PDB file of the backbone (N, CA, C, O) and the ligand in Angstrom, with CONECT records:
HET     ZN  A 101       1
ATOM      1  N   UNK A   1      -3.705 -54.281   9.249  1.00  0.00           N
ATOM      2  CA  UNK A   1      -4.463 -53.436   8.320  1.00  0.00           C
ATOM      3  C   UNK A   1      -4.631 -54.165   6.982  1.00  0.00           C
ATOM      4  O   UNK A   1      -3.643 -54.557   6.362  1.00  0.00           O
ATOM      5  N   UNK A   2      -5.842 -54.342   6.552  1.00  0.00           N
ATOM      6  CA  UNK A   2      -6.054 -54.988   5.266  1.00  0.00           C
ATOM      7  C   UNK A   2      -6.707 -54.002   4.284  1.00  0.00           C
ATOM      8  O   UNK A   2      -6.981 -52.851   4.623  1.00  0.00           O
ATOM      9  N   UNK A   3      -6.938 -54.472   3.103  1.00  0.00           N
ATOM     10  CA  UNK A   3      -7.461 -53.602   2.058  1.00  0.00           C
ATOM     11  C   UNK A   3      -8.858 -53.069   2.413  1.00  0.00           C
ATOM     12  O   UNK A   3      -9.199 -51.928   2.100  1.00  0.00           O
ATOM     13  N   UNK A   4      -9.639 -53.904   3.058  1.00  0.00           N
ATOM     14  CA  UNK A   4     -10.980 -53.494   3.417  1.00  0.00           C
ATOM     15  C   UNK A   4     -10.946 -52.308   4.384  1.00  0.00           C
ATOM     16  O   UNK A   4     -11.753 -51.385   4.278  1.00  0.00           O
ATOM     17  N   UNK A   5      -9.997 -52.347   5.333  1.00  0.00           N
ATOM     18  CA  UNK A   5      -9.881 -51.268   6.306  1.00  0.00           C
ATOM     19  C   UNK A   5      -9.491 -49.964   5.609  1.00  0.00           C
ATOM     20  O   UNK A   5      -9.954 -48.891   5.994  1.00  0.00           O
ATOM     21  N   UNK A   6      -8.646 -50.056   4.590  1.00  0.00           N
ATOM     22  CA  UNK A   6      -8.205 -48.847   3.892  1.00  0.00           C
ATOM     23  C   UNK A   6      -9.350 -48.138   3.181  1.00  0.00           C
ATOM     24  O   UNK A   6      -9.269 -46.938   2.920  1.00  0.00           O
ATOM     25  N   UNK A   7     -10.397 -48.856   2.871  1.00  0.00           N
ATOM     26  CA  UNK A   7     -11.542 -48.235   2.212  1.00  0.00           C
ATOM     27  C   UNK A   7     -12.602 -47.820   3.228  1.00  0.00           C
ATOM     28  O   UNK A   7     -13.698 -47.395   2.861  1.00  0.00           O
ATOM     29  N   UNK A   8     -12.257 -47.950   4.519  1.00  0.00           N
ATOM     30  CA  UNK A   8     -13.174 -47.542   5.586  1.00  0.00           C
ATOM     31  C   UNK A   8     -13.271 -46.020   5.612  1.00  0.00           C
ATOM     32  O   UNK A   8     -12.256 -45.324   5.563  1.00  0.00           O
ATOM     33  N   UNK A   9     -14.475 -45.519   5.687  1.00  0.00           N
ATOM     34  CA  UNK A   9     -14.669 -44.073   5.760  1.00  0.00           C
ATOM     35  C   UNK A   9     -14.538 -43.632   7.222  1.00  0.00           C
ATOM     36  O   UNK A   9     -15.228 -44.135   8.108  1.00  0.00           O
ATOM     37  N   UNK A  10     -13.636 -42.683   7.442  1.00  0.00           N
ATOM     38  CA  UNK A  10     -13.359 -42.230   8.803  1.00  0.00           C
ATOM     39  C   UNK A  10     -13.799 -40.771   8.941  1.00  0.00           C
ATOM     40  O   UNK A  10     -13.529 -39.947   8.068  1.00  0.00           O
ATOM     41  N   UNK A  11     -14.471 -40.469  10.033  1.00  0.00           N
ATOM     42  CA  UNK A  11     -14.879 -39.093  10.289  1.00  0.00           C
ATOM     43  C   UNK A  11     -13.938 -38.436  11.288  1.00  0.00           C
ATOM     44  O   UNK A  11     -13.720 -38.966  12.377  1.00  0.00           O
ATOM     45  N   UNK A  12     -13.380 -37.286  10.925  1.00  0.00           N
ATOM     46  CA  UNK A  12     -12.523 -36.533  11.840  1.00  0.00           C
ATOM     47  C   UNK A  12     -13.161 -35.179  12.102  1.00  0.00           C
ATOM     48  O   UNK A  12     -13.673 -34.533  11.187  1.00  0.00           O
ATOM     49  N   UNK A  13     -13.124 -34.755  13.366  1.00  0.00           N
ATOM     50  CA  UNK A  13     -13.757 -33.491  13.719  1.00  0.00           C
ATOM     51  C   UNK A  13     -12.745 -32.351  13.635  1.00  0.00           C
ATOM     52  O   UNK A  13     -11.622 -32.463  14.128  1.00  0.00           O
ATOM     53  N   UNK A  14     -13.156 -31.259  13.008  1.00  0.00           N
ATOM     54  CA  UNK A  14     -12.316 -30.076  12.925  1.00  0.00           C
ATOM     55  C   UNK A  14     -12.320 -29.371  14.289  1.00  0.00           C
ATOM     56  O   UNK A  14     -13.379 -29.079  14.844  1.00  0.00           O
ATOM     57  N   UNK A  15     -11.122 -29.105  14.818  1.00  0.00           N
ATOM     58  CA  UNK A  15     -11.034 -28.461  16.132  1.00  0.00           C
ATOM     59  C   UNK A  15     -11.437 -26.987  16.058  1.00  0.00           C
ATOM     60  O   UNK A  15     -11.712 -26.363  17.083  1.00  0.00           O
ATOM     61  N   UNK A  16     -11.470 -26.447  14.864  1.00  0.00           N
ATOM     62  CA  UNK A  16     -11.723 -25.015  14.708  1.00  0.00           C
ATOM     63  C   UNK A  16     -13.208 -24.692  14.582  1.00  0.00           C
ATOM     64  O   UNK A  16     -13.681 -23.705  15.146  1.00  0.00           O
ATOM     65  N   UNK A  17     -13.945 -25.523  13.843  1.00  0.00           N
ATOM     66  CA  UNK A  17     -15.359 -25.205  13.623  1.00  0.00           C
ATOM     67  C   UNK A  17     -16.291 -26.347  14.028  1.00  0.00           C
ATOM     68  O   UNK A  17     -17.511 -26.178  14.026  1.00  0.00           O
ATOM     69  N   UNK A  18     -15.721 -27.522  14.380  1.00  0.00           N
ATOM     70  CA  UNK A  18     -16.545 -28.622  14.849  1.00  0.00           C
ATOM     71  C   UNK A  18     -17.147 -29.484  13.751  1.00  0.00           C
ATOM     72  O   UNK A  18     -17.847 -30.456  14.037  1.00  0.00           O
ATOM     73  N   UNK A  19     -16.883 -29.137  12.505  1.00  0.00           N
ATOM     74  CA  UNK A  19     -17.400 -29.925  11.395  1.00  0.00           C
ATOM     75  C   UNK A  19     -16.748 -31.304  11.365  1.00  0.00           C
ATOM     76  O   UNK A  19     -15.548 -31.433  11.605  1.00  0.00           O
ATOM     77  N   UNK A  20     -17.535 -32.326  11.071  1.00  0.00           N
ATOM     78  CA  UNK A  20     -16.992 -33.665  10.886  1.00  0.00           C
ATOM     79  C   UNK A  20     -16.725 -33.865   9.399  1.00  0.00           C
ATOM     80  O   UNK A  20     -17.631 -33.789   8.569  1.00  0.00           O
ATOM     81  N   UNK A  21     -15.456 -34.122   9.085  1.00  0.00           N
ATOM     82  CA  UNK A  21     -15.088 -34.378   7.692  1.00  0.00           C
ATOM     83  C   UNK A  21     -14.762 -35.852   7.545  1.00  0.00           C
ATOM     84  O   UNK A  21     -14.039 -36.419   8.364  1.00  0.00           O
ATOM     85  N   UNK A  22     -15.293 -36.475   6.500  1.00  0.00           N
ATOM     86  CA  UNK A  22     -15.053 -37.893   6.282  1.00  0.00           C
ATOM     87  C   UNK A  22     -14.014 -38.093   5.181  1.00  0.00           C
ATOM     88  O   UNK A  22     -13.994 -37.372   4.183  1.00  0.00           O
ATOM     89  N   UNK A  23     -13.163 -39.075   5.384  1.00  0.00           N
ATOM     90  CA  UNK A  23     -12.167 -39.422   4.374  1.00  0.00           C
ATOM     91  C   UNK A  23     -11.845 -40.902   4.503  1.00  0.00           C
ATOM     92  O   UNK A  23     -12.079 -41.504   5.551  1.00  0.00           O
ATOM     93  N   UNK A  24     -11.314 -41.482   3.450  1.00  0.00           N
ATOM     94  CA  UNK A  24     -10.958 -42.897   3.486  1.00  0.00           C
ATOM     95  C   UNK A  24      -9.723 -43.093   4.352  1.00  0.00           C
ATOM     96  O   UNK A  24      -8.794 -42.287   4.317  1.00  0.00           O
ATOM     97  N   UNK A  25      -9.721 -44.163   5.122  1.00  0.00           N
ATOM     98  CA  UNK A  25      -8.604 -44.438   6.015  1.00  0.00           C
ATOM     99  C   UNK A  25      -7.295 -44.562   5.227  1.00  0.00           C
ATOM    100  O   UNK A  25      -6.260 -44.061   5.667  1.00  0.00           O
ATOM    101  N   UNK A  26      -7.333 -45.218   4.079  1.00  0.00           N
ATOM    102  CA  UNK A  26      -6.129 -45.371   3.273  1.00  0.00           C
ATOM    103  C   UNK A  26      -5.530 -44.035   2.872  1.00  0.00           C
ATOM    104  O   UNK A  26      -4.311 -43.890   2.785  1.00  0.00           O
ATOM    105  N   UNK A  27      -6.397 -43.060   2.627  1.00  0.00           N
ATOM    106  CA  UNK A  27      -5.936 -41.710   2.272  1.00  0.00           C
ATOM    107  C   UNK A  27      -5.352 -41.028   3.504  1.00  0.00           C
ATOM    108  O   UNK A  27      -4.296 -40.399   3.429  1.00  0.00           O
ATOM    109  N   UNK A  28      -6.032 -41.153   4.624  1.00  0.00           N
ATOM    110  CA  UNK A  28      -5.595 -40.477   5.855  1.00  0.00           C
ATOM    111  C   UNK A  28      -4.235 -40.974   6.322  1.00  0.00           C
ATOM    112  O   UNK A  28      -3.448 -40.214   6.885  1.00  0.00           O
ATOM    113  N   UNK A  29      -3.960 -42.261   6.085  1.00  0.00           N
ATOM    114  CA  UNK A  29      -2.686 -42.818   6.531  1.00  0.00           C
ATOM    115  C   UNK A  29      -1.510 -42.198   5.782  1.00  0.00           C
ATOM    116  O   UNK A  29      -0.375 -42.238   6.257  1.00  0.00           O
ATOM    117  N   UNK A  30      -1.784 -41.627   4.616  1.00  0.00           N
ATOM    118  CA  UNK A  30      -0.702 -41.063   3.803  1.00  0.00           C
ATOM    119  C   UNK A  30      -0.658 -39.544   3.879  1.00  0.00           C
ATOM    120  O   UNK A  30       0.160 -38.911   3.212  1.00  0.00           O
ATOM    121  N   UNK A  31      -1.535 -38.956   4.688  1.00  0.00           N
ATOM    122  CA  UNK A  31      -1.570 -37.503   4.812  1.00  0.00           C
ATOM    123  C   UNK A  31      -1.541 -37.094   6.282  1.00  0.00           C
ATOM    124  O   UNK A  31      -2.091 -37.789   7.137  1.00  0.00           O
ATOM    125  N   UNK A  32      -0.902 -35.968   6.569  1.00  0.00           N
ATOM    126  CA  UNK A  32      -0.808 -35.488   7.947  1.00  0.00           C
ATOM    127  C   UNK A  32      -2.001 -34.626   8.323  1.00  0.00           C
ATOM    128  O   UNK A  32      -2.316 -34.466   9.503  1.00  0.00           O
ATOM    129  N   UNK A  33      -2.657 -34.074   7.322  1.00  0.00           N
ATOM    130  CA  UNK A  33      -3.792 -33.215   7.610  1.00  0.00           C
ATOM    131  C   UNK A  33      -4.676 -33.129   6.372  1.00  0.00           C
ATOM    132  O   UNK A  33      -4.247 -33.437   5.260  1.00  0.00           O
ATOM    133  N   UNK A  34      -5.924 -32.701   6.590  1.00  0.00           N
ATOM    134  CA  UNK A  34      -6.797 -32.461   5.446  1.00  0.00           C
ATOM    135  C   UNK A  34      -7.490 -31.115   5.634  1.00  0.00           C
ATOM    136  O   UNK A  34      -7.713 -30.660   6.756  1.00  0.00           O
ATOM    137  N   UNK A  35      -7.819 -30.498   4.514  1.00  0.00           N
ATOM    138  CA  UNK A  35      -8.400 -29.165   4.571  1.00  0.00           C
ATOM    139  C   UNK A  35      -9.860 -29.240   4.982  1.00  0.00           C
ATOM    140  O   UNK A  35     -10.620 -30.082   4.503  1.00  0.00           O
ATOM    141  N   UNK A  36     -10.236 -28.330   5.891  1.00  0.00           N
ATOM    142  CA  UNK A  36     -11.632 -28.226   6.291  1.00  0.00           C
ATOM    143  C   UNK A  36     -12.290 -27.115   5.480  1.00  0.00           C
ATOM    144  O   UNK A  36     -11.611 -26.259   4.912  1.00  0.00           O
ATOM    145  N   UNK A  37     -13.613 -27.141   5.435  1.00  0.00           N
ATOM    146  CA  UNK A  37     -14.346 -26.109   4.702  1.00  0.00           C
ATOM    147  C   UNK A  37     -14.130 -24.722   5.296  1.00  0.00           C
ATOM    148  O   UNK A  37     -14.287 -23.717   4.601  1.00  0.00           O
ATOM    149  N   UNK A  38     -13.766 -24.661   6.597  1.00  0.00           N
ATOM    150  CA  UNK A  38     -13.561 -23.372   7.249  1.00  0.00           C
ATOM    151  C   UNK A  38     -12.194 -22.788   6.916  1.00  0.00           C
ATOM    152  O   UNK A  38     -11.886 -21.667   7.322  1.00  0.00           O
ATOM    153  N   UNK A  39     -11.368 -23.536   6.180  1.00  0.00           N
ATOM    154  CA  UNK A  39     -10.071 -23.016   5.774  1.00  0.00           C
ATOM    155  C   UNK A  39      -8.931 -23.433   6.675  1.00  0.00           C
ATOM    156  O   UNK A  39      -7.767 -23.185   6.361  1.00  0.00           O
ATOM    157  N   UNK A  40      -9.257 -24.072   7.807  1.00  0.00           N
ATOM    158  CA  UNK A  40      -8.223 -24.533   8.727  1.00  0.00           C
ATOM    159  C   UNK A  40      -7.917 -26.004   8.441  1.00  0.00           C
ATOM    160  O   UNK A  40      -8.796 -26.752   8.013  1.00  0.00           O
ATOM    161  N   UNK A  41      -6.677 -26.413   8.678  1.00  0.00           N
ATOM    162  CA  UNK A  41      -6.357 -27.833   8.488  1.00  0.00           C
ATOM    163  C   UNK A  41      -6.829 -28.683   9.661  1.00  0.00           C
ATOM    164  O   UNK A  41      -6.765 -28.262  10.816  1.00  0.00           O
ATOM    165  N   UNK A  42      -7.304 -29.882   9.347  1.00  0.00           N
ATOM    166  CA  UNK A  42      -7.616 -30.856  10.384  1.00  0.00           C
ATOM    167  C   UNK A  42      -6.418 -31.794  10.481  1.00  0.00           C
ATOM    168  O   UNK A  42      -6.091 -32.498   9.526  1.00  0.00           O
ATOM    169  N   UNK A  43      -5.767 -31.796  11.646  1.00  0.00           N
ATOM    170  CA  UNK A  43      -4.581 -32.629  11.827  1.00  0.00           C
ATOM    171  C   UNK A  43      -5.014 -34.084  11.981  1.00  0.00           C
ATOM    172  O   UNK A  43      -5.896 -34.398  12.781  1.00  0.00           O
ATOM    173  N   UNK A  44      -4.389 -34.961  11.213  1.00  0.00           N
ATOM    174  CA  UNK A  44      -4.697 -36.386  11.282  1.00  0.00           C
ATOM    175  C   UNK A  44      -3.769 -37.028  12.302  1.00  0.00           C
ATOM    176  O   UNK A  44      -2.554 -37.063  12.110  1.00  0.00           O
ATOM    177  N   UNK A  45      -4.340 -37.534  13.379  1.00  0.00           N
ATOM    178  CA  UNK A  45      -3.531 -38.192  14.412  1.00  0.00           C
ATOM    179  C   UNK A  45      -3.719 -39.699  14.312  1.00  0.00           C
ATOM    180  O   UNK A  45      -4.848 -40.186  14.244  1.00  0.00           O
ATOM    181  N   UNK A  46      -2.609 -40.439  14.303  1.00  0.00           N
ATOM    182  CA  UNK A  46      -2.714 -41.908  14.194  1.00  0.00           C
ATOM    183  C   UNK A  46      -3.642 -42.490  15.248  1.00  0.00           C
ATOM    184  O   UNK A  46      -4.403 -43.410  14.949  1.00  0.00           O
ATOM    185  N   UNK A  47      -3.600 -41.974  16.482  1.00  0.00           N
ATOM    186  CA  UNK A  47      -4.463 -42.510  17.536  1.00  0.00           C
ATOM    187  C   UNK A  47      -5.940 -42.331  17.204  1.00  0.00           C
ATOM    188  O   UNK A  47      -6.765 -43.196  17.497  1.00  0.00           O
ATOM    189  N   UNK A  48      -6.261 -41.184  16.582  1.00  0.00           N
ATOM    190  CA  UNK A  48      -7.645 -40.939  16.195  1.00  0.00           C
ATOM    191  C   UNK A  48      -8.099 -41.976  15.177  1.00  0.00           C
ATOM    192  O   UNK A  48      -9.236 -42.445  15.224  1.00  0.00           O
ATOM    193  N   UNK A  49      -7.205 -42.331  14.257  1.00  0.00           N
ATOM    194  CA  UNK A  49      -7.563 -43.305  13.222  1.00  0.00           C
ATOM    195  C   UNK A  49      -7.837 -44.657  13.848  1.00  0.00           C
ATOM    196  O   UNK A  49      -8.794 -45.336  13.475  1.00  0.00           O
ATOM    197  N   UNK A  50      -6.997 -45.054  14.804  1.00  0.00           N
ATOM    198  CA  UNK A  50      -7.185 -46.350  15.460  1.00  0.00           C
ATOM    199  C   UNK A  50      -8.543 -46.381  16.152  1.00  0.00           C
ATOM    200  O   UNK A  50      -9.290 -47.351  16.024  1.00  0.00           O
ATOM    201  N   UNK A  51      -8.858 -45.320  16.881  1.00  0.00           N
ATOM    202  CA  UNK A  51     -10.141 -45.263  17.584  1.00  0.00           C
ATOM    203  C   UNK A  51     -11.304 -45.295  16.602  1.00  0.00           C
ATOM    204  O   UNK A  51     -12.303 -45.977  16.832  1.00  0.00           O
ATOM    205  N   UNK A  52     -11.170 -44.562  15.517  1.00  0.00           N
ATOM    206  CA  UNK A  52     -12.245 -44.490  14.534  1.00  0.00           C
ATOM    207  C   UNK A  52     -12.486 -45.850  13.892  1.00  0.00           C
ATOM    208  O   UNK A  52     -13.629 -46.229  13.638  1.00  0.00           O
ATOM    209  N   UNK A  53     -11.412 -46.576  13.631  1.00  0.00           N
ATOM    210  CA  UNK A  53     -11.554 -47.903  13.029  1.00  0.00           C
ATOM    211  C   UNK A  53     -12.239 -48.839  14.007  1.00  0.00           C
ATOM    212  O   UNK A  53     -13.095 -49.633  13.615  1.00  0.00           O
ATOM    213  N   UNK A  54     -11.868 -48.752  15.280  1.00  0.00           N
ATOM    214  CA  UNK A  54     -12.500 -49.603  16.292  1.00  0.00           C
ATOM    215  C   UNK A  54     -14.001 -49.318  16.353  1.00  0.00           C
ATOM    216  O   UNK A  54     -14.817 -50.237  16.415  1.00  0.00           O
ATOM    217  N   UNK A  55     -14.351 -48.025  16.334  1.00  0.00           N
ATOM    218  CA  UNK A  55     -15.763 -47.664  16.386  1.00  0.00           C
ATOM    219  C   UNK A  55     -16.489 -48.178  15.152  1.00  0.00           C
ATOM    220  O   UNK A  55     -17.591 -48.718  15.254  1.00  0.00           O
ATOM    221  N   UNK A  56     -15.875 -48.011  13.988  1.00  0.00           N
ATOM    222  CA  UNK A  56     -16.508 -48.426  12.737  1.00  0.00           C
ATOM    223  C   UNK A  56     -16.704 -49.933  12.726  1.00  0.00           C
ATOM    224  O   UNK A  56     -17.738 -50.426  12.275  1.00  0.00           O
ATOM    225  N   UNK A  57     -15.710 -50.668  13.224  1.00  0.00           N
ATOM    226  CA  UNK A  57     -15.825 -52.123  13.281  1.00  0.00           C
ATOM    227  C   UNK A  57     -16.985 -52.538  14.172  1.00  0.00           C
ATOM    228  O   UNK A  57     -17.743 -53.449  13.840  1.00  0.00           O
ATOM    229  N   UNK A  58     -17.115 -51.866  15.296  1.00  0.00           N
ATOM    230  CA  UNK A  58     -18.185 -52.199  16.234  1.00  0.00           C
ATOM    231  C   UNK A  58     -19.545 -51.950  15.598  1.00  0.00           C
ATOM    232  O   UNK A  58     -20.459 -52.759  15.754  1.00  0.00           O
ATOM    233  N   UNK A  59     -19.688 -50.844  14.886  1.00  0.00           N
ATOM    234  CA  UNK A  59     -20.942 -50.513  14.220  1.00  0.00           C
ATOM    235  C   UNK A  59     -21.262 -51.564  13.164  1.00  0.00           C
ATOM    236  O   UNK A  59     -22.407 -51.994  13.024  1.00  0.00           O
ATOM    237  N   UNK A  60     -20.231 -51.970  12.423  1.00  0.00           N
ATOM    238  CA  UNK A  60     -20.439 -52.938  11.359  1.00  0.00           C
ATOM    239  C   UNK A  60     -20.891 -54.284  11.930  1.00  0.00           C
ATOM    240  O   UNK A  60     -21.770 -54.943  11.374  1.00  0.00           O
ATOM    241  N   UNK A  61     -20.280 -54.678  13.041  1.00  0.00           N
ATOM    242  CA  UNK A  61     -20.655 -55.951  13.641  1.00  0.00           C
ATOM    243  C   UNK A  61     -22.105 -55.925  14.118  1.00  0.00           C
ATOM    244  O   UNK A  61     -22.834 -56.907  13.976  1.00  0.00           O
ATOM    245  N   UNK A  62     -22.517 -54.779  14.691  1.00  0.00           N
ATOM    246  CA  UNK A  62     -23.901 -54.685  15.144  1.00  0.00           C
ATOM    247  C   UNK A  62     -24.871 -54.766  13.964  1.00  0.00           C
ATOM    248  O   UNK A  62     -25.937 -55.376  14.058  1.00  0.00           O
ATOM    249  N   UNK A  63     -24.479 -54.138  12.848  1.00  0.00           N
ATOM    250  CA  UNK A  63     -25.349 -54.110  11.675  1.00  0.00           C
ATOM    251  C   UNK A  63     -25.496 -55.503  11.072  1.00  0.00           C
ATOM    252  O   UNK A  63     -26.539 -55.837  10.510  1.00  0.00           O
ATOM    253  N   UNK A  64     -24.458 -56.304  11.191  1.00  0.00           N
ATOM    254  CA  UNK A  64     -24.469 -57.628  10.568  1.00  0.00           C
ATOM    255  C   UNK A  64     -25.180 -58.663  11.424  1.00  0.00           C
ATOM    256  O   UNK A  64     -25.723 -59.639  10.906  1.00  0.00           O
ATOM    257  N   UNK A  65     -25.176 -58.455  12.714  1.00  0.00           N
ATOM    258  CA  UNK A  65     -25.746 -59.484  13.601  1.00  0.00           C
ATOM    259  C   UNK A  65     -27.243 -59.319  13.764  1.00  0.00           C
ATOM    260  O   UNK A  65     -27.876 -60.099  14.475  1.00  0.00           O
TER     261      UNK A  65
HETATM  262 ZN    ZN A 101     -13.258 -26.409  10.246  1.00  0.00          ZN2+
END
């Protein structure tokens, strides 16, 4: 994990209302959950972050090539 990854914007889906909430990876690593607009917490799972980073990296590589 480097500094660039920590500033990666990660989208997590709320299980309660389906809204996608975006937050910085560096912030998510230090929090267990984040508040959704519907009032329910979105649980931050480490596995979700890993997958999201992989997806973001793939998108970035496509954009650059
Ligand atoms: Zn929600």
